[in-house]
C-alpha positions in Angstrom: 0.0 0.0 0.0 1.5 3.5 -0.9 2.4 5.7 1.9 0.7 9.1 2.5 4.0 10.9 1.4 4.2 8.8 -1.9 0.7 10.4 -2.8 1.7 14.0 -2.0 1.4 15.2 -5.5 -1.7 13.2 -6.7 -3.6 16.4 -6.7 -1.8 17.7 -9.8 -2.9 14.9 -12.1 -5.0 16.0 -15.0 -5.2 18.5 -17.7 -5.0 22.2 -16.7 -5.0 25.6 -18.1 -2.2 27.5 -16.1 -0.8 31.0 -15.9 2.9 31.3 -15.3 5.6 33.9 -14.9 9.3 33.8 -15.5 12.2 36.1 -15.2 12.9 37.8 -18.5 16.6 37.0 -18.3 17.4 34.1 -15.9 21.2 34.4 -16.8 21.3 37.8 -15.4 21.3 37.8 -11.5 20.2 41.4 -11.4 17.2 40.8 -13.6 13.9 41.5 -11.7 11.6 41.9 -14.8 9.0 39.2 -15.1 7.2 37.8 -18.2 3.8 36.2 -17.8 2.1 33.7 -20.0 -0.6 31.2 -20.3 -0.1 27.5 -21.0 -1.7 24.1 -20.8 -0.4 21.4 -18.6 -0.9 17.7 -18.5 0.2 15.7 -15.5 0.1 11.8 -15.2 1.6 9.1 -13.0 4.4 6.9 -14.2 6.2 3.8 -12.8 3.0 2.6 -10.9 2.8 5.8 -9.1 6.4 6.4 -7.7 6.8 9.2 -10.2 4.9 11.6 -12.4 5.4 13.6 -15.5 4.2 17.3 -16.0 4.2 18.4 -19.7 3.5 22.2 -20.2 2.9 23.7 -23.7 3.0 27.4 -24.3 1.7 28.2 -27.6 1.8 32.0 -27.6 4.4 33.4 -25.2 4.6 37.1 -24.9 8.4 37.1 -25.3 9.3 34.7 -28.1 8.5 31.4 -29.8 6.2 28.8 -28.6 7.8 26.2 -26.3 7.3 23.1 -24.2 8.3 22.4 -20.7 8.8 19.1 -18.9 9.1 18.1 -15.3 9.9 14.7 -13.9 9.3 14.0 -10.2 10.3 10.6 -8.6 9.6 9.3 -5.2 12.2 7.3 -3.1 10.3 5.0 -0.8 13.2 4.2 1.4 13.7 7.9 2.4 10.2 9.0 1.7 11.6 11.8 -0.5 10.4 13.3 -3.7 13.0 14.5 -6.1 12.5 16.8 -9.1 
């Protein structure tokens, strides 16, 4: 039976419309200008629930070309730790 901790991110599963923001220039430590954009996100479990994938698609960013983002989160049962 999965532990409570291993189910900590189950709430994100599904298809979502999301609003994000990012620093305009992440390479510049002095940058404090933010760019906002809308996206769609699809999150689903993998590896029988010890991980999940979050795929984000941004069709019309305000500062450039369309892009995709990807997050992989994995759970380590022996330490009850999630890693991203």
